[in-house]
Backbone as a ProteinNet text record, in pm:
[ID]
protein_1_A
[PRIMARY]
MRRFIALLLGEMRRLSDDQHGYGPRGADFIDHVDIPGDVMEANQRLAAAHPARSSRRTDPPD
[TERTIARY]
4640.3	4513.7	4518.7	4633.4	4644.6	4620.2	4674.1	4656.9	4510.1	4442.7	4301.4	4216.7	4243	4169.8	4196.4	4321.5	4355.5	4283.4	4273.6	4202.8	4054	3992.8	3850.4	3824.2	3904.1	3884.3	3911	4007.6	4038.2	3925.9	3864.6	3753.6	3635.2	3608.1	3497.3	3525.8	3648.9	3684.4	3662.7	3703.2	3688.9	3542.6	3459.7	3318.2	3240.1	3295.3	3222.1	3205.4	3089.6	3058.8	3080.3	3206.2	3243.6	3373.1	3431.1	3550.4	3668.6	3669.8	3781.5	3756.3	3632.4	3598	3607.4	3569.3	3574.2	3439.6	3338.6	3205.3	3197	3076.4	3056.7	3099.6	3090.8	3130.7	3280.5	3349.4	3494.3	3566.4	3635.6	3714.4	3627.6	3502.5	3406.3	3450.4	3512.3	3552.6	3439.9	3349	3240.1	3108.3	2998.2	2866.3	2847.7	2746.2	2711.7	2676.9	2723.9	2695.4	2622.7	2503.7	2431.2	2487.3	2542.8	2600.7	2501.1	2455.6	2358.9	2412.1	2321	2357.9	2433.7	2393.6	2463.2	2606.4	2629	2765.1	2848.9	2789.9	2861.3	2895.8	2802.1	2826.6	2938.6	2938	3044.2	3178.8	3179.7	3303.1	3353.4	3263.3	3302.9	3360.1	3300.1	3352.5	3491	3508.9	3638.3	3743.9	3708.1	3801.9	3838.7	3741.6	3769	3859.8	3842.7	3924.1	4065.2	4083	4213	4245.5	4266.8	4287.1	4408.6	4512.1	4630.8	4599.2	4501.3	4464.2	4363.3	4300	4196.7	4250.8	4381.4	4439.8	4451.7	4493.3	4502.7	4634.8	4724	4852.3	4835.5	4929.7	4926.8	5016.2	4961.7	5039.3	5113.7	5236	5307.9	5241.7	5250.7	5190.7	5255.7	5177	5231.1	5322.6
1841.5	1844.4	1942.4	1949.6	2040.3	2184.7	2223.2	2361.4	2389.7	2294.4	2310.2	2329.3	2250.1	2262.6	2399.1	2442.4	2574.3	2685.2	2672.3	2772.4	2776.4	2659.7	2654.2	2719.8	2683.8	2740.1	2890.1	2934.6	3077.2	3156.2	3100.2	3169.9	3184.6	3083.9	3093.9	3202.7	3213.5	3321.1	3457.2	3471.3	3600.2	3636	3536.5	3562.2	3596.2	3564	3589.9	3739.9	3774.7	3915.5	3943.2	3936.9	3968.8	4049.5	4074.5	4159.1	4102.5	3972	3909.5	3893.7	3909.8	3886.7	4011.9	3996.4	4106.8	4176.3	4132.1	4190.7	4327.7	4386.2	4520.3	4534.9	4427.9	4435.4	4414.4	4383.6	4361.8	4466	4421.2	4511.3	4591.9	4552	4620.6	4622.8	4513.7	4501.4	4446.4	4366.7	4303.6	4326.5	4307.9	4313.8	4191.9	4198.2	4084.5	3964.5	3847.4	3723.5	3629.7	3584	3484.7	3347.7	3281.6	3148.6	3047.1	2952.5	2852.6	2772.6	2731.9	2656.7	2529	2456	2330.7	2356.8	2470.7	2506.6	2541.3	2614.4	2647.5	2520.9	2427	2301.2	2222.7	2216.7	2146.5	2213.8	2346.1	2419.3	2388.6	2382.3	2350.7	2209.6	2114.7	1977	1972.1	2043.3	2046.9	2111.4	2220.8	2288.8	2199.6	2124.3	2034.2	1919.1	1872.3	1761.5	1806	1935.7	1989.9	2116.3	2103	2222.2	2305.6	2244.7	2321.4	2411.8	2375.5	2455.1	2564.4	2553.4	2650.5	2771.5	2776.8	2895.1	3006.9	3123.2	3237.9	3242.5	3151.3	3154.8	3106.8	3140.6	3098.8	2977.8	2871.7	2750.6	2760.8	2710.1	2709	2612.1	2637.1	2544.8	2407.6	2304.8	2166.7	2145.8
7197.4	7267.3	7385.1	7452.7	7567.2	7526.4	7413.9	7367.3	7333.4	7272.6	7238.4	7364.4	7466.9	7593.1	7655.9	7654.3	7708.7	7632.4	7501.2	7420.9	7455.8	7468.6	7504	7638.5	7737.4	7870.3	7871.2	7793.9	7785.2	7721.5	7618.3	7552.7	7647.5	7725.1	7820.2	7923.6	7967.9	8062.3	7998.2	7873.7	7806.4	7780.9	7752.1	7726.2	7852.6	7968	8091.9	8114.1	8166	8191.5	8340.3	8381.8	8519.2	8516	8630.4	8636.5	8558.8	8532.2	8461.3	8311.8	8268.4	8128.5	8043.4	7919	7823.5	7808.3	7885.1	7876	7942.2	7944.9	8000.1	8146.4	8225.2	8366.4	8386	8278.5	8284.6	8202.6	8100.5	8015.6	7919.1	7902.2	7814.8	7668.6	7624	7483.5	7397	7458.9	7384.1	7457.5	7386.6	7449.3	7538.2	7622.3	7706.9	7618.8	7657.1	7585	7680.5	7641	7720	7686.5	7786.9	7767.8	7822.9	7739.9	7785.8	7904.6	7991.3	8110.4	8080.8	7976.7	7945.9	7898.7	7834.6	7793	7915.9	8011.1	8134.8	8213.2	8219.5	8289.8	8222.8	8091.7	8018.7	8044.2	8047.7	8075.2	8216.2	8313.4	8450.7	8461	8389.7	8390.2	8326.4	8216.3	8148.8	8238.6	8304.7	8394.7	8512.8	8565.6	8677.4	8634.8	8512.5	8461.8	8423.9	8399.2	8356.3	8435.5	8567.9	8651.3	8611.5	8560.5	8519.6	8401.7	8320.6	8203.8	8238	8354.1	8388	8462.7	8485.7	8549.2	8446.9	8490.7	8400.8	8325	8348.9	8278.5	8135.3	8052.8	7912.9	7896.3	7841.5	7818.5	7687.3	7683.6	7556.3	7459.8	7330.6	7234	7239.8	7208.9	7207.3	7089.9
[MASK]
++++++++++++++++++++++++++++++++++++++++++++++++++++++++++++++

């Protein structure tokens, strides 16, 4: 389960269109992605519940 949570949080970071993401304002690997507000809220709740998984480090697989 820990690895799954880390993957989810990592994908949200990559989809973000800011300096850390893969969107045009970041690495420019992907087009801008509109993320619905309820998805962003769920991601924030998940990150708050699992702060060790929301860092930029890579967790080893379980």
